[in-house]
N, C-alpha and C positions, 0 to 999 in steps of 0.2 A: 587690594582685591584684598575682600574679607572672603573667609574660609571657615563651613561648619564641619568639623570633624565627628565624624559618627564612629562612635569605639574606642576605647582608647588601650586596647591590648598590646599585642607585640608591635605590629604593623603600625597600630596609632602613636602608638608613644615613641618611635622612631621615625616618622614624618613631621612628629609635634618636634621635638629633639634636633633633628636636621631644619626644619625651617626656621626656629630662634637662632642655629646660630647662622644660616647663610641670610637670613632677614628679606628673601623676596618676597613672600607675604605674610598676611598676618592673619594668624589664626584669632577669632576671635566669641568662639562658642564652641563647647566640644560635648557633646551627649552621650551620655554612657547612661546602660541602664544600674547602676551600680548607684544607691542613690546617697551612700557616703561620702559627701563631699572630702573628707579630713584623709578617708582610705584612699577617693582618686588624687589628690594630693602627696600622698605620700609614694604613690606608686609612680609620681611623674618622678617626683622627686631621686628614689633610689633604686637603681636597679642592678639585678646581679650579674648582669653582663656586661653593660656597656659605663656601671661606673655611678656614682651621685650627681644630681644636676651641681654645677657650681653656681648659679645664681636660681637658689633655689624658688619654689612656690609659697607662699601662705595665703591661709582663706581669709575671705573679705567677703562676708555675708553668702551670695551666692556666686562669689568670682573667686578662682583665684589668679595671684599678682607675685610679678618677681619685678625684678627692673627693667626690663624690655618688653615686658608683656601683661595685659589684663583680658582673663578669657573666662567669659559667660558660663556656666555649668548647668545644661538642662538635663533632666530626668524626664524622657518620652520614648513610651514603646514603637511608636510612630512617628517617621519624621513629617509625614503630614500634619500633624497637630502640632507642631510648630510654628510660630509667626513670622518665618523667614523674610518677608518685606520690612517687619518693624526692625528686623534685626541689622537691615540692609546686607545680607548674604549673598555674594557674587556665585560660589562656588560651594558644593558639597562634598566634601570627602568623607566617600564609606568606607572605614576599616572596620566595620562589626565583623564580622565573619559570618554573619546572617545572611541565611537563605532570603533572597530581594526578588519584588516584582518590579521588572522594569519598565514594564507599561503606567505602573503605579508614581515612578519614578519621574519617569518623564511630563508627569501632571504640576512635578514641585516648580515653586515659584521663583525658579534658580536661572541659572546660565548654565549649567552643566553640572550633572553629577558623575563623580569618578568611582569605580568598584575596583577595591584593591584584590582583585582575583576574577579569573577567566569567566566571562559569561556569553554565551553565541548569540543571546538575546537581546543584547548591548547594541546600541549603533556603529559602533568601535573598538577594536581590542588593538590597542597601540603597545607597539616595543619600541623604545627608542633605539635607533640606529635602524631602525626595519621602516617603520610607517607614518612617524610621527608629522611628517611634514603633510599627509594625508587629513591630518585632522583640522575640522572645519566646524566649528561653533552654529554656524547656520543650519546644519542639517544634522548636527551629532548630540543628541542632549546627554545620553548617556552613554559613558566612556567606560571600559574596564583598562585598565594597565596590567594587564595581564598576569603571569605569577614569575614568581622569585626565579624559579627553572627554568622557564621557557624563555622570561627575559637576559639570560644567562647564557643560554644553548643557542639562538635562534640566530643573534650576530654572526655570530660564527660558522656555523650552517650556511646563512646567506654567502658569506662570504665564502665558501666551499666552491657552495652551487653555483654562482653565479662565474665559478673561474675554471672551475673543472667538473662541474655536473656530480649531482649525488643521484646513483643508482640506489642502492637503497641500504641499510646499515641496523645497526643498532643502540642505543644507550640504555646507560645504568645510574640513576642516581643515588650517592650516596649523602643521606638528610638527616639531621640534625631533630630532636626528639619536639613535639612538638604539644600543645595545651591541653589536645581534646585524648593525649595518651594516659596511661595510668602509673603511678610510681612503682604499685603491686598490682598482683593478679586479680582480674576482679571478672566481670560480664562484660561480653560483646559490647561495641559501642558503633554506632550507626555516624554514615557521615552521607549527608544530603548533595554534599557538590560532588560525590562519584558518585551518587545513588544505590547506596549501600547502607542496608536497610540496619545488618549486623554482622559486624567485621570481630570478626573470631581474636584473630591474631593481634591488633591495636587493644584488646583487652589483656593481653599480657604484658610486664611493667616493663617499662621501656627504657629502665635503668638496668638492668642486668640479662639484656636480648639485644641482637641487631634483627629487627624485627623486617622480614619481606613483606613488601607491600606494589599492589597494583601506581601507577602515576598516569597521571593526566597531561604530562608535560609536554607528549606529542601533539597531542588533541589542543593544547592551548595554542603553540606554535601553529595549528592548520588555519586556525581562527582569524590570524593574522597573513601569513603566506600558504594559503589554500594544496598548494603542490609540495609541501610538506609535512607530511600526514600518515596516517598509523598504515596506511597501505603498503609505505614503502619504507619504514621504521617501527621496528619494535621496542616495548620497551619497559622496564622493572626498577624497583625502587627496595631500597635497604634505609631503615630507621635506623639512625644509632645513638648511642648515649652522649652527647654532646648537647652542646647550648646554641651554638650559633657556627655559621658556618660548613655550608656543602658541598660537594662535589660529583660533575659527572664525570662516566668514563664513556667515550664516543668509540665508536668501530662504524665506517664508513666504506662505503665499495664505490668507487667514481667512475667516470663515464671514459673520463679521459689520466692519460698516466699523469704520475706528478714524483717529485721528490720530495723527503725531508723537508730540504734547505728551502725548493721551493715555496713549501707552505708556510713555514716558521717567515719567510721573507713577506709573502702575502699577509700576512696576523702584524707582522711591524712595520709595514709600509699603511697598512688601515690604520693601527694604532697610531703612527703622526700625524695624520691626516684628519681625527675624528674630533667632532665637536664638542662632544661629550665624554664625560669619564666610563666608557663603556670596556674598551680592551687594556688589557694589562700584561706584558708579554715576561714570562717568568720563566728563569732558568738560577736559580739560588736554591738552597736546601731547605726548604720552609715546609709547615705543614700547618694544618687547618688554622689554627690557632692566631697564626702571623696575618690571616687575611682577616680577621674583627675586627669590623669598622671602616673597612674597606669599602669606600664609594664608585672602585669600579666592579663590573658585575659578568664581564666576561673576562674571568683570568687566565690564560693558556698556560700550562705547566708544561714549558719544551722540555724538561726532562724527560716526560712521556710522548713528547711528539711521536712518532712512527712512521711510517710507509713499507708496507710488504708489496713484492710481486708487480709495485709500480703503480695500484691503483686500490689499494687496505691501506686506507688511513686510518690511526688512531691519535687521540685526542684528549688532555684531561683540562676539567673545565672547573674552575673554584668560583666560589661567589659566598658571601654573604646574604644568606637567607631571609634576612630583618633589616639588617643598616644599609645592604648594597641596593633590594629592592626598595625599601624606603626612598633612597636619593634618587634612583630614578622616577618612581613616583609627585616626587617636588620637582627636579628637571622638568618634567614633562606638564606641571601644573604652570610653573615660572616660565615655560613658552608659550604658552594659551595666554599669560598675561602681560608678556612681553607683545605678539599678535594683536590681539584685542583691544591692549591698553587699560587692559583693567586694572584701575587705581582707588576703588571704592567707591 
């Protein structure tokens, strides 16, 4: 299966590195607005968060090569301008972080386009462990792989809702800083994904502050499970000066009574029977950096699992917002390859 990766930012780079490790599909082309191929190669080979690439790429004309891959580097503003047929592309993975026109993506001459962000206009939003079996390339062309937060949170919300019923609740995400934030105080920052024209707080120094923010986590969850929505679960977020690994504090009021041990048993049973690396149950004395480059995306820290008055449940969920999320994107695409026997 031949992939065009659009964008080599934080998520795009993680997808590329994981795909190279797992060899589950072939990334044959990379489209990037940065026209400096030497700089693209450098940014792939060296990473301050995950370290240097052992099998480093080198530049060969308009390609980058290492021992296991040869990737053509493209520099187009618009995917529609790329001759996808001559490249024999099966699937596009859009990790550009740019605003997309799903109607235009549906016209592209490929079997599917995957978006690495939630999108209500996509044919389907997919979270592994929830609805990946509904994915059907006969009817789904533009496919969202949701967000890192929703990917971490929704599997445990579904487990609790299926077994105890969720009445209402609240979540708080503690999220590492992102590239659109500023190192030192500056002007406000717009965010089209959140329909924010001028966010004052994101213009403040990301290295000196804990920055409060709105989060689209529950909205993203609702695209996959409509009954999990902003009407029953409130949410907020804090950006903190760390490079990767987020955590979600979850408070749920349940319809049925439960005990702490019962909830932990549910989580452990799920982990024992899961098909993909989703649930990881932790009871050790760990901190955020201990979960860096972890492929499991719903890491339940049972040191803090608690139940009050038999119906109020508290959970703490860790996740690597870059590597963990990217690993789920790779898993979803690999499943598509296996179902539809896409071998290039």
